[in-house]
N, CA, C and O atoms as a Tripos MOL2 file, in Angstrom:
@<TRIPOS>MOLECULE
protein
  268   267    67     0     0
PROTEIN
NO_CHARGES

@<TRIPOS>ATOM
      1 N           7.7290   12.6930   -4.7700 N.3       1 MET1
      2 CA          8.6620   12.9590   -3.6950 C.3       1 MET1
      3 C          10.0980   12.6770   -4.1340 C.2       1 MET1
      4 O          11.0330   12.8470   -3.3520 O.2       1 MET1
      5 N          10.2700   12.2530   -5.3610 N.am      2 GLY2
      6 CA         11.6050   12.0500   -5.8610 C.3       2 GLY2
      7 C          12.2700   10.7520   -5.4480 C.2       2 GLY2
      8 O          13.4900   10.6310   -5.5600 O.2       2 GLY2
      9 N          11.5190    9.7930   -4.9820 N.am      3 GLU3
     10 CA         12.0790    8.5130   -4.5690 C.3       3 GLU3
     11 C          12.2200    7.5830   -5.7620 C.2       3 GLU3
     12 O          11.4790    7.6920   -6.7390 O.2       3 GLU3
     13 N          13.1670    6.6770   -5.6750 N.am      4 ASP4
     14 CA         13.3610    5.6580   -6.6950 C.3       4 ASP4
     15 C          12.1610    4.7080   -6.6530 C.2       4 ASP4
     16 O          11.8980    4.1200   -5.6040 O.2       4 ASP4
     17 N          11.4340    4.5400   -7.7430 N.am      5 PRO5
     18 CA         10.2600    3.6620   -7.7520 C.3       5 PRO5
     19 C          10.5680    2.2280   -7.3180 C.2       5 PRO5
     20 O           9.6950    1.5370   -6.7920 O.2       5 PRO5
     21 N          11.7920    1.7860   -7.5340 N.am      6 GLU6
     22 CA         12.1820    0.4300   -7.1400 C.3       6 GLU6
     23 C          11.9460    0.1840   -5.6490 C.2       6 GLU6
     24 O          11.6510   -0.9390   -5.2400 O.2       6 GLU6
     25 N          12.0770    1.2220   -4.8550 N.am      7 VAL7
     26 CA         11.8690    1.0950   -3.4070 C.3       7 VAL7
     27 C          10.4660    0.5820   -3.1140 C.2       7 VAL7
     28 O          10.2780   -0.2010   -2.1830 O.2       7 VAL7
     29 N           9.4960    1.0060   -3.8820 N.am      8 PHE8
     30 CA          8.1030    0.6570   -3.6310 C.3       8 PHE8
     31 C           7.7140   -0.7180   -4.1720 C.2       8 PHE8
     32 O           6.6200   -1.2110   -3.8960 O.2       8 PHE8
     33 N           8.6050   -1.3310   -4.9370 N.am      9 PHE9
     34 CA          8.2930   -2.6330   -5.5240 C.3       9 PHE9
     35 C           9.2990   -3.7040   -5.1400 C.2       9 PHE9
     36 O           9.3630   -4.7500   -5.7870 O.2       9 PHE9
     37 N          10.0710   -3.4650   -4.1180 N.am     10 SER10
     38 CA         11.0600   -4.4260   -3.6550 C.3      10 SER10
     39 C          10.4200   -5.3910   -2.6620 C.2      10 SER10
     40 O           9.5070   -5.0220   -1.9240 O.2      10 SER10
     41 N          10.9020   -6.6140   -2.6530 N.am     11 GLU11
     42 CA         10.4360   -7.6000   -1.6780 C.3      11 GLU11
     43 C          11.2790   -7.5790   -0.4070 C.2      11 GLU11
     44 O          10.9450   -8.2470    0.5710 O.2      11 GLU11
     45 N          12.3570   -6.8250   -0.4170 N.am     12 ALA12
     46 CA         13.2400   -6.7440    0.7480 C.3      12 ALA12
     47 C          12.5440   -5.9880    1.8740 C.2      12 ALA12
     48 O          11.9980   -4.9050    1.6620 O.2      12 ALA12
     49 N          12.5680   -6.5630    3.0630 N.am     13 ASP13
     50 CA         11.8960   -5.9510    4.2110 C.3      13 ASP13
     51 C          12.3880   -4.5300    4.4880 C.2      13 ASP13
     52 O          11.5950   -3.6470    4.8130 O.2      13 ASP13
     53 N          13.6820   -4.3160    4.3600 N.am     14 THR14
     54 CA         14.2150   -2.9830    4.6540 C.3      14 THR14
     55 C          13.7010   -1.9530    3.6560 C.2      14 THR14
     56 O          13.4070   -0.8190    4.0320 O.2      14 THR14
     57 N          13.5930   -2.3380    2.3890 N.am     15 LYS15
     58 CA         13.0780   -1.3960    1.3920 C.3      15 LYS15
     59 C          11.5860   -1.1680    1.5810 C.2      15 LYS15
     60 O          11.1030   -0.0510    1.3930 O.2      15 LYS15
     61 N          10.8480   -2.2160    1.9520 N.am     16 MET16
     62 CA          9.4100   -2.0370    2.2090 C.3      16 MET16
     63 C           9.2040   -1.1040    3.3980 C.2      16 MET16
     64 O           8.3180   -0.2500    3.3710 O.2      16 MET16
     65 N          10.0120   -1.2610    4.4320 N.am     17 ALA17
     66 CA          9.9010   -0.3940    5.6000 C.3      17 ALA17
     67 C          10.2060    1.0520    5.2170 C.2      17 ALA17
     68 O           9.5370    1.9790    5.6760 O.2      17 ALA17
     69 N          11.2130    1.2350    4.3800 N.am     18 TYR18
     70 CA         11.5420    2.5870    3.9240 C.3      18 TYR18
     71 C          10.3950    3.1540    3.0880 C.2      18 TYR18
     72 O          10.0130    4.3110    3.2650 O.2      18 TYR18
     73 N           9.8480    2.3530    2.1850 N.am     19 ALA19
     74 CA          8.7290    2.8060    1.3510 C.3      19 ALA19
     75 C           7.5490    3.2270    2.2230 C.2      19 ALA19
     76 O           6.9160    4.2490    1.9590 O.2      19 ALA19
     77 N           7.2550    2.4550    3.2470 N.am     20 LYS20
     78 CA          6.1570    2.8060    4.1550 C.3      20 LYS20
     79 C           6.4340    4.1280    4.8640 C.2      20 LYS20
     80 O           5.5210    4.9260    5.0750 O.2      20 LYS20
     81 N           7.6910    4.3590    5.2320 N.am     21 SER21
     82 CA          8.0320    5.6200    5.9010 C.3      21 SER21
     83 C           7.8630    6.8020    4.9520 C.2      21 SER21
     84 O           7.4860    7.8930    5.3810 O.2      21 SER21
     85 N           8.1360    6.5940    3.6760 N.am     22 VAL22
     86 CA          7.9060    7.6470    2.6790 C.3      22 VAL22
     87 C           6.4090    7.9170    2.5790 C.2      22 VAL22
     88 O           5.9830    9.0700    2.5200 O.2      22 VAL22
     89 N           5.6200    6.8580    2.5580 N.am     23 CYS23
     90 CA          4.1620    7.0030    2.4610 C.3      23 CYS23
     91 C           3.5970    7.7980    3.6410 C.2      23 CYS23
     92 O           2.6520    8.5690    3.4760 O.2      23 CYS23
     93 N           4.1630    7.6130    4.8050 N.am     24 GLU24
     94 CA          3.6710    8.3280    5.9940 C.3      24 GLU24
     95 C           3.7860    9.8390    5.8330 C.2      24 GLU24
     96 O           3.0000   10.5870    6.4150 O.2      24 GLU24
     97 N           4.7520   10.2860    5.0550 N.am     25 ARG25
     98 CA          4.9780   11.7230    4.8570 C.3      25 ARG25
     99 C           4.2800   12.2560    3.6130 C.2      25 ARG25
    100 O           4.3190   13.4590    3.3540 O.2      25 ARG25
    101 N           3.6510   11.3930    2.8490 N.am     26 CYS26
    102 CA          3.1000   11.7800    1.5560 C.3      26 CYS26
    103 C           1.7090   12.4140    1.7050 C.2      26 CYS26
    104 O           0.8540   11.8810    2.4110 O.2      26 CYS26
    105 N           1.4900   13.5450    1.0420 N.am     27 PRO27
    106 CA          0.1920   14.2180    1.1590 C.3      27 PRO27
    107 C          -0.9520   13.4930    0.4440 C.2      27 PRO27
    108 O          -2.1160   13.8140    0.6830 O.2      27 PRO27
    109 N          -0.6540   12.5370   -0.4170 N.am     28 VAL28
    110 CA         -1.7190   11.8230   -1.1350 C.3      28 VAL28
    111 C          -1.8200   10.3600   -0.6850 C.2      28 VAL28
    112 O          -2.3160    9.5160   -1.4320 O.2      28 VAL28
    113 N          -1.3640   10.0650    0.5040 N.am     29 GLN29
    114 CA         -1.3530    8.6890    1.0020 C.3      29 GLN29
    115 C          -2.7360    8.0490    0.9540 C.2      29 GLN29
    116 O          -2.8710    6.9230    0.4760 O.2      29 GLN29
    117 N          -3.7460    8.7290    1.4300 N.am     30 VAL30
    118 CA         -5.0970    8.1590    1.4760 C.3      30 VAL30
    119 C          -5.6260    7.9020    0.0670 C.2      30 VAL30
    120 O          -6.1940    6.8430   -0.1990 O.2      30 VAL30
    121 N          -5.4440    8.8560   -0.8270 N.am     31 ALA31
    122 CA         -5.8960    8.6910   -2.2120 C.3      31 ALA31
    123 C          -5.1270    7.5660   -2.9050 C.2      31 ALA31
    124 O          -5.7020    6.8150   -3.6930 O.2      31 ALA31
    125 N          -3.8520    7.4490   -2.6190 N.am     32 CYS32
    126 CA         -3.0160    6.4050   -3.2110 C.3      32 CYS32
    127 C          -3.5010    5.0230   -2.7730 C.2      32 CYS32
    128 O          -3.6190    4.1070   -3.5860 O.2      32 CYS32
    129 N          -3.7760    4.8920   -1.4910 N.am     33 LEU33
    130 CA         -4.2780    3.6120   -0.9830 C.3      33 LEU33
    131 C          -5.6350    3.2860   -1.5830 C.2      33 LEU33
    132 O          -5.8770    2.1470   -1.9820 O.2      33 LEU33
    133 N          -6.5170    4.2640   -1.6520 N.am     34 ALA34
    134 CA         -7.8460    4.0330   -2.2250 C.3      34 ALA34
    135 C          -7.7450    3.5770   -3.6780 C.2      34 ALA34
    136 O          -8.4580    2.6660   -4.0990 O.2      34 ALA34
    137 N          -6.8740    4.2040   -4.4300 N.am     35 ARG35
    138 CA         -6.6960    3.8220   -5.8420 C.3      35 ARG35
    139 C          -6.1340    2.4110   -5.9540 C.2      35 ARG35
    140 O          -6.5810    1.6280   -6.7920 O.2      35 ARG35
    141 N          -5.1560    2.0850   -5.1160 N.am     36 ALA36
    142 CA         -4.5630    0.7430   -5.1450 C.3      36 ALA36
    143 C          -5.6120   -0.3130   -4.7870 C.2      36 ALA36
    144 O          -5.6240   -1.3950   -5.3720 O.2      36 ALA36
    145 N          -6.4770   -0.0080   -3.8440 N.am     37 LEU37
    146 CA         -7.5410   -0.9470   -3.4810 C.3      37 LEU37
    147 C          -8.5380   -1.0960   -4.6270 C.2      37 LEU37
    148 O          -8.9500   -2.2080   -4.9550 O.2      37 LEU37
    149 N          -8.9210    0.0190   -5.2330 N.am     38 ASP38
    150 CA         -9.8640   -0.0240   -6.3620 C.3      38 ASP38
    151 C          -9.3060   -0.8030   -7.5400 C.2      38 ASP38
    152 O         -10.0290   -1.5490   -8.2000 O.2      38 ASP38
    153 N          -8.0200   -0.6260   -7.8010 N.am     39 ARG39
    154 CA         -7.3860   -1.2790   -8.9450 C.3      39 ARG39
    155 C          -6.8660   -2.6730   -8.6160 C.2      39 ARG39
    156 O          -6.3700   -3.3840   -9.4890 O.2      39 ARG39
    157 N          -6.9850   -3.0540   -7.3440 N.am     40 ARG40
    158 CA         -6.4920   -4.3580   -6.8790 C.3      40 ARG40
    159 C          -5.0280   -4.5810   -7.2550 C.2      40 ARG40
    160 O          -4.6480   -5.6220   -7.7890 O.2      40 ARG40
    161 N          -4.2200   -3.5560   -6.9530 N.am     41 GLU41
    162 CA         -2.7820   -3.6540   -7.2040 C.3      41 GLU41
    163 C          -2.2370   -4.8610   -6.4480 C.2      41 GLU41
    164 O          -2.4610   -4.9930   -5.2450 O.2      41 GLU41
    165 N          -1.5320   -5.7320   -7.1380 N.am     42 GLU42
    166 CA         -1.0520   -6.9750   -6.5500 C.3      42 GLU42
    167 C           0.4010   -6.9170   -6.1090 C.2      42 GLU42
    168 O           0.8980   -7.8700   -5.5080 O.2      42 GLU42
    169 N           1.0850   -5.8290   -6.3920 N.am     43 HIS43
    170 CA          2.4910   -5.7130   -6.0460 C.3      43 HIS43
    171 C           2.7760   -4.3180   -5.5310 C.2      43 HIS43
    172 O           2.0870   -3.3600   -5.8830 O.2      43 HIS43
    173 N           3.7830   -4.2090   -4.7050 N.am     44 GLY44
    174 CA          4.2730   -2.9050   -4.2800 C.3      44 GLY44
    175 C           3.6080   -2.3510   -3.0430 C.2      44 GLY44
    176 O           2.6220   -2.8830   -2.5340 O.2      44 GLY44
    177 N           4.1910   -1.2570   -2.5790 N.am     45 VAL45
    178 CA          3.6680   -0.5140   -1.4340 C.3      45 VAL45
    179 C           2.9200    0.6930   -1.9920 C.2      45 VAL45
    180 O           3.4820    1.5030   -2.7290 O.2      45 VAL45
    181 N           1.6620    0.7980   -1.6320 N.am     46 PHE46
    182 CA          0.8170    1.9210   -2.0340 C.3      46 PHE46
    183 C           0.0700    2.4120   -0.8060 C.2      46 PHE46
    184 O          -0.5090    1.6110   -0.0710 O.2      46 PHE46
    185 N           0.0760    3.6950   -0.5790 N.am     47 GLY47
    186 CA         -0.6600    4.2520    0.5480 C.3      47 GLY47
    187 C          -0.1880    3.7210    1.8910 C.2      47 GLY47
    188 O          -0.9320    3.7560    2.8710 O.2      47 GLY47
    189 N           1.0290    3.2350    1.9400 N.am     48 GLY48
    190 CA          1.5920    2.7490    3.1970 C.3      48 GLY48
    191 C           1.3370    1.2920    3.4970 C.2      48 GLY48
    192 O           1.7200    0.8080    4.5620 O.2      48 GLY48
    193 N           0.6970    0.5760    2.5810 N.am     49 LEU49
    194 CA          0.4120   -0.8430    2.8040 C.3      49 LEU49
    195 C           1.0400   -1.6990    1.7080 C.2      49 LEU49
    196 O           1.0930   -1.3040    0.5430 O.2      49 LEU49
    197 N           1.5110   -2.8700    2.1040 N.am     50 THR50
    198 CA          2.0320   -3.8410    1.1420 C.3      50 THR50
    199 C           0.8630   -4.5480    0.4660 C.2      50 THR50
    200 O          -0.2890   -4.3900    0.8710 O.2      50 THR50
    201 N           1.1660   -5.3220   -0.5600 N.am     51 ALA51
    202 CA          0.1190   -6.0620   -1.2680 C.3      51 ALA51
    203 C          -0.6170   -6.9960   -0.3120 C.2      51 ALA51
    204 O          -1.8440   -7.0860   -0.3610 O.2      51 ALA51
    205 N           0.1030   -7.6800    0.5430 N.am     52 GLY52
    206 CA         -0.5260   -8.5860    1.5100 C.3      52 GLY52
    207 C          -1.4050   -7.8490    2.5000 C.2      52 GLY52
    208 O          -2.4830   -8.3270    2.8520 O.2      52 GLY52
    209 N          -0.9580   -6.6960    2.9490 N.am     53 GLU53
    210 CA         -1.7620   -5.8880    3.8740 C.3      53 GLU53
    211 C          -3.0250   -5.3750    3.1990 C.2      53 GLU53
    212 O          -4.0810   -5.2900    3.8250 O.2      53 GLU53
    213 N          -2.9150   -5.0340    1.9290 N.am     54 ARG54
    214 CA         -4.1160   -4.5830    1.1980 C.3      54 ARG54
    215 C          -5.0970   -5.7250    1.0110 C.2      54 ARG54
    216 O          -6.3060   -5.5120    1.1080 O.2      54 ARG54
    217 N          -4.6090   -6.9400    0.7430 N.am     55 ARG55
    218 CA         -5.5140   -8.0950    0.6230 C.3      55 ARG55
    219 C          -6.2480   -8.3290    1.9440 C.2      55 ARG55
    220 O          -7.4520   -8.5830    1.9560 O.2      55 ARG55
    221 N          -5.5180   -8.2410    3.0480 N.am     56 THR56
    222 CA         -6.1350   -8.4130    4.3690 C.3      56 THR56
    223 C          -7.1930   -7.3430    4.6050 C.2      56 THR56
    224 O          -8.2770   -7.6420    5.1040 O.2      56 THR56
    225 N          -6.8890   -6.1150    4.2540 N.am     57 LEU57
    226 CA         -7.8370   -5.0170    4.4260 C.3      57 LEU57
    227 C          -9.0920   -5.2480    3.5910 C.2      57 LEU57
    228 O         -10.2010   -5.0310    4.0780 O.2      57 LEU57
    229 N          -8.9350   -5.6880    2.3310 N.am     58 ARG58
    230 CA        -10.1040   -5.9610    1.4840 C.3      58 ARG58
    231 C         -10.9600   -7.0690    2.0840 C.2      58 ARG58
    232 O         -12.1870   -6.9720    2.0750 O.2      58 ARG58
    233 N         -10.3310   -8.1220    2.6070 N.am     59 ARG59
    234 CA        -11.0920   -9.2140    3.2370 C.3      59 ARG59
    235 C         -11.8800   -8.6830    4.4250 C.2      59 ARG59
    236 O         -13.0580   -9.0010    4.5850 O.2      59 ARG59
    237 N         -11.2410   -7.8840    5.2470 N.am     60 ARG60
    238 CA        -11.9370   -7.3220    6.4180 C.3      60 ARG60
    239 C         -13.0780   -6.4180    6.0060 C.2      60 ARG60
    240 O         -14.1330   -6.4100    6.6410 O.2      60 ARG60
    241 N         -12.8710   -5.6510    4.9350 N.am     61 GLN61
    242 CA        -13.9450   -4.7880    4.4460 C.3      61 GLN61
    243 C         -15.1140   -5.6030    3.9360 C.2      61 GLN61
    244 O         -16.2710   -5.2510    4.1700 O.2      61 GLN61
    245 N         -14.8170   -6.7070    3.2290 N.am     62 ARG62
    246 CA        -15.9050   -7.5650    2.7270 C.3      62 ARG62
    247 C         -16.6670   -8.1980    3.8890 C.2      62 ARG62
    248 O         -17.8960   -8.2620    3.8600 O.2      62 ARG62
    249 N         -15.9630   -8.6570    4.8920 N.am     63 ARG63
    250 CA        -16.6230   -9.2610    6.0540 C.3      63 ARG63
    251 C         -17.5000   -8.2430    6.7660 C.2      63 ARG63
    252 O         -18.6040   -8.5610    7.2080 O.2      63 ARG63
    253 N         -16.9990   -7.0120    6.8740 N.am     64 GLY64
    254 CA        -17.7720   -5.9530    7.5240 C.3      64 GLY64
    255 C         -19.0210   -5.6060    6.7440 C.2      64 GLY64
    256 O         -20.0640   -5.3130    7.3280 O.2      64 GLY64
    257 N         -18.9180   -5.6390    5.4280 N.am     65 ALA65
    258 CA        -20.0690   -5.3080    4.5670 C.3      65 ALA65
    259 C         -21.1000   -6.4160    4.6120 C.2      65 ALA65
    260 O         -22.2940   -6.1590    4.4590 O.2      65 ALA65
    261 N         -20.6490   -7.6580    4.8210 N.am     66 ALA66
    262 CA        -21.5610   -8.7980    4.8320 C.3      66 ALA66
    263 C         -22.3040   -8.9250    6.1660 C.2      66 ALA66
    264 O         -23.3340   -9.5940    6.2530 O.2      66 ALA66
    265 N         -21.7730   -8.2830    7.1890 N.am     67 ALA67
    266 CA        -22.3820   -8.4120    8.5310 C.3      67 ALA67
    267 C         -23.6300   -7.5810    8.6830 C.2      67 ALA67
    268 O         -24.2480   -7.5860    9.7480 O.2      67 ALA67
@<TRIPOS>BOND
     1     1     2 1
     2     2     3 1
     3     3     4 2
     4     3     5 am
     5     5     6 1
     6     6     7 1
     7     7     8 2
     8     7     9 am
     9     9    10 1
    10    10    11 1
    11    11    12 2
    12    11    13 am
    13    13    14 1
    14    14    15 1
    15    15    16 2
    16    15    17 am
    17    17    18 1
    18    18    19 1
    19    19    20 2
    20    19    21 am
    21    21    22 1
    22    22    23 1
    23    23    24 2
    24    23    25 am
    25    25    26 1
    26    26    27 1
    27    27    28 2
    28    27    29 am
    29    29    30 1
    30    30    31 1
    31    31    32 2
    32    31    33 am
    33    33    34 1
    34    34    35 1
    35    35    36 2
    36    35    37 am
    37    37    38 1
    38    38    39 1
    39    39    40 2
    40    39    41 am
    41    41    42 1
    42    42    43 1
    43    43    44 2
    44    43    45 am
    45    45    46 1
    46    46    47 1
    47    47    48 2
    48    47    49 am
    49    49    50 1
    50    50    51 1
    51    51    52 2
    52    51    53 am
    53    53    54 1
    54    54    55 1
    55    55    56 2
    56    55    57 am
    57    57    58 1
    58    58    59 1
    59    59    60 2
    60    59    61 am
    61    61    62 1
    62    62    63 1
    63    63    64 2
    64    63    65 am
    65    65    66 1
    66    66    67 1
    67    67    68 2
    68    67    69 am
    69    69    70 1
    70    70    71 1
    71    71    72 2
    72    71    73 am
    73    73    74 1
    74    74    75 1
    75    75    76 2
    76    75    77 am
    77    77    78 1
    78    78    79 1
    79    79    80 2
    80    79    81 am
    81    81    82 1
    82    82    83 1
    83    83    84 2
    84    83    85 am
    85    85    86 1
    86    86    87 1
    87    87    88 2
    88    87    89 am
    89    89    90 1
    90    90    91 1
    91    91    92 2
    92    91    93 am
    93    93    94 1
    94    94    95 1
    95    95    96 2
    96    95    97 am
    97    97    98 1
    98    98    99 1
    99    99   100 2
   100    99   101 am
   101   101   102 1
   102   102   103 1
   103   103   104 2
   104   103   105 am
   105   105   106 1
   106   106   107 1
   107   107   108 2
   108   107   109 am
   109   109   110 1
   110   110   111 1
   111   111   112 2
   112   111   113 am
   113   113   114 1
   114   114   115 1
   115   115   116 2
   116   115   117 am
   117   117   118 1
   118   118   119 1
   119   119   120 2
   120   119   121 am
   121   121   122 1
   122   122   123 1
   123   123   124 2
   124   123   125 am
   125   125   126 1
   126   126   127 1
   127   127   128 2
   128   127   129 am
   129   129   130 1
   130   130   131 1
   131   131   132 2
   132   131   133 am
   133   133   134 1
   134   134   135 1
   135   135   136 2
   136   135   137 am
   137   137   138 1
   138   138   139 1
   139   139   140 2
   140   139   141 am
   141   141   142 1
   142   142   143 1
   143   143   144 2
   144   143   145 am
   145   145   146 1
   146   146   147 1
   147   147   148 2
   148   147   149 am
   149   149   150 1
   150   150   151 1
   151   151   152 2
   152   151   153 am
   153   153   154 1
   154   154   155 1
   155   155   156 2
   156   155   157 am
   157   157   158 1
   158   158   159 1
   159   159   160 2
   160   159   161 am
   161   161   162 1
   162   162   163 1
   163   163   164 2
   164   163   165 am
   165   165   166 1
   166   166   167 1
   167   167   168 2
   168   167   169 am
   169   169   170 1
   170   170   171 1
   171   171   172 2
   172   171   173 am
   173   173   174 1
   174   174   175 1
   175   175   176 2
   176   175   177 am
   177   177   178 1
   178   178   179 1
   179   179   180 2
   180   179   181 am
   181   181   182 1
   182   182   183 1
   183   183   184 2
   184   183   185 am
   185   185   186 1
   186   186   187 1
   187   187   188 2
   188   187   189 am
   189   189   190 1
   190   190   191 1
   191   191   192 2
   192   191   193 am
   193   193   194 1
   194   194   195 1
   195   195   196 2
   196   195   197 am
   197   197   198 1
   198   198   199 1
   199   199   200 2
   200   199   201 am
   201   201   202 1
   202   202   203 1
   203   203   204 2
   204   203   205 am
   205   205   206 1
   206   206   207 1
   207   207   208 2
   208   207   209 am
   209   209   210 1
   210   210   211 1
   211   211   212 2
   212   211   213 am
   213   213   214 1
   214   214   215 1
   215   215   216 2
   216   215   217 am
   217   217   218 1
   218   218   219 1
   219   219   220 2
   220   219   221 am
   221   221   222 1
   222   222   223 1
   223   223   224 2
   224   223   225 am
   225   225   226 1
   226   226   227 1
   227   227   228 2
   228   227   229 am
   229   229   230 1
   230   230   231 1
   231   231   232 2
   232   231   233 am
   233   233   234 1
   234   234   235 1
   235   235   236 2
   236   235   237 am
   237   237   238 1
   238   238   239 1
   239   239   240 2
   240   239   241 am
   241   241   242 1
   242   242   243 1
   243   243   244 2
   244   243   245 am
   245   245   246 1
   246   246   247 1
   247   247   248 2
   248   247   249 am
   249   249   250 1
   250   250   251 1
   251   251   252 2
   252   251   253 am
   253   253   254 1
   254   254   255 1
   255   255   256 2
   256   255   257 am
   257   257   258 1
   258   258   259 1
   259   259   260 2
   260   259   261 am
   261   261   262 1
   262   262   263 1
   263   263   264 2
   264   263   265 am
   265   265   266 1
   266   266   267 1
   267   267   268 2
@<TRIPOS>SUBSTRUCTURE
     1 MET1         2 RESIDUE 1 A MET
     2 GLY2         6 RESIDUE 1 A GLY
     3 GLU3        10 RESIDUE 1 A GLU
     4 ASP4        14 RESIDUE 1 A ASP
     5 PRO5        18 RESIDUE 1 A PRO
     6 GLU6        22 RESIDUE 1 A GLU
     7 VAL7        26 RESIDUE 1 A VAL
     8 PHE8        30 RESIDUE 1 A PHE
     9 PHE9        34 RESIDUE 1 A PHE
    10 SER10       38 RESIDUE 1 A SER
    11 GLU11       42 RESIDUE 1 A GLU
    12 ALA12       46 RESIDUE 1 A ALA
    13 ASP13       50 RESIDUE 1 A ASP
    14 THR14       54 RESIDUE 1 A THR
    15 LYS15       58 RESIDUE 1 A LYS
    16 MET16       62 RESIDUE 1 A MET
    17 ALA17       66 RESIDUE 1 A ALA
    18 TYR18       70 RESIDUE 1 A TYR
    19 ALA19       74 RESIDUE 1 A ALA
    20 LYS20       78 RESIDUE 1 A LYS
    21 SER21       82 RESIDUE 1 A SER
    22 VAL22       86 RESIDUE 1 A VAL
    23 CYS23       90 RESIDUE 1 A CYS
    24 GLU24       94 RESIDUE 1 A GLU
    25 ARG25       98 RESIDUE 1 A ARG
    26 CYS26      102 RESIDUE 1 A CYS
    27 PRO27      106 RESIDUE 1 A PRO
    28 VAL28      110 RESIDUE 1 A VAL
    29 GLN29      114 RESIDUE 1 A GLN
    30 VAL30      118 RESIDUE 1 A VAL
    31 ALA31      122 RESIDUE 1 A ALA
    32 CYS32      126 RESIDUE 1 A CYS
    33 LEU33      130 RESIDUE 1 A LEU
    34 ALA34      134 RESIDUE 1 A ALA
    35 ARG35      138 RESIDUE 1 A ARG
    36 ALA36      142 RESIDUE 1 A ALA
    37 LEU37      146 RESIDUE 1 A LEU
    38 ASP38      150 RESIDUE 1 A ASP
    39 ARG39      154 RESIDUE 1 A ARG
    40 ARG40      158 RESIDUE 1 A ARG
    41 GLU41      162 RESIDUE 1 A GLU
    42 GLU42      166 RESIDUE 1 A GLU
    43 HIS43      170 RESIDUE 1 A HIS
    44 GLY44      174 RESIDUE 1 A GLY
    45 VAL45      178 RESIDUE 1 A VAL
    46 PHE46      182 RESIDUE 1 A PHE
    47 GLY47      186 RESIDUE 1 A GLY
    48 GLY48      190 RESIDUE 1 A GLY
    49 LEU49      194 RESIDUE 1 A LEU
    50 THR50      198 RESIDUE 1 A THR
    51 ALA51      202 RESIDUE 1 A ALA
    52 GLY52      206 RESIDUE 1 A GLY
    53 GLU53      210 RESIDUE 1 A GLU
    54 ARG54      214 RESIDUE 1 A ARG
    55 ARG55      218 RESIDUE 1 A ARG
    56 THR56      222 RESIDUE 1 A THR
    57 LEU57      226 RESIDUE 1 A LEU
    58 ARG58      230 RESIDUE 1 A ARG
    59 ARG59      234 RESIDUE 1 A ARG
    60 ARG60      238 RESIDUE 1 A ARG
    61 GLN61      242 RESIDUE 1 A GLN
    62 ARG62      246 RESIDUE 1 A ARG
    63 ARG63      250 RESIDUE 1 A ARG
    64 GLY64      254 RESIDUE 1 A GLY
    65 ALA65      258 RESIDUE 1 A ALA
    66 ALA66      262 RESIDUE 1 A ALA
    67 ALA67      266 RESIDUE 1 A ALA
């Protein structure tokens, strides 16, 4: 999409919010998130989620699988 990659790896809330808005318009958002989850990406915004949001999602998925 021609965005500066730094936007997706910034810790600044405003840049993370902007990165998420870019993800919302991206045609590969779902695939990007799936890849980030598979690779356990520890930094950046991928598929519209921050690293912390992806960790939370993985925990919820594990709990759901264990039930």
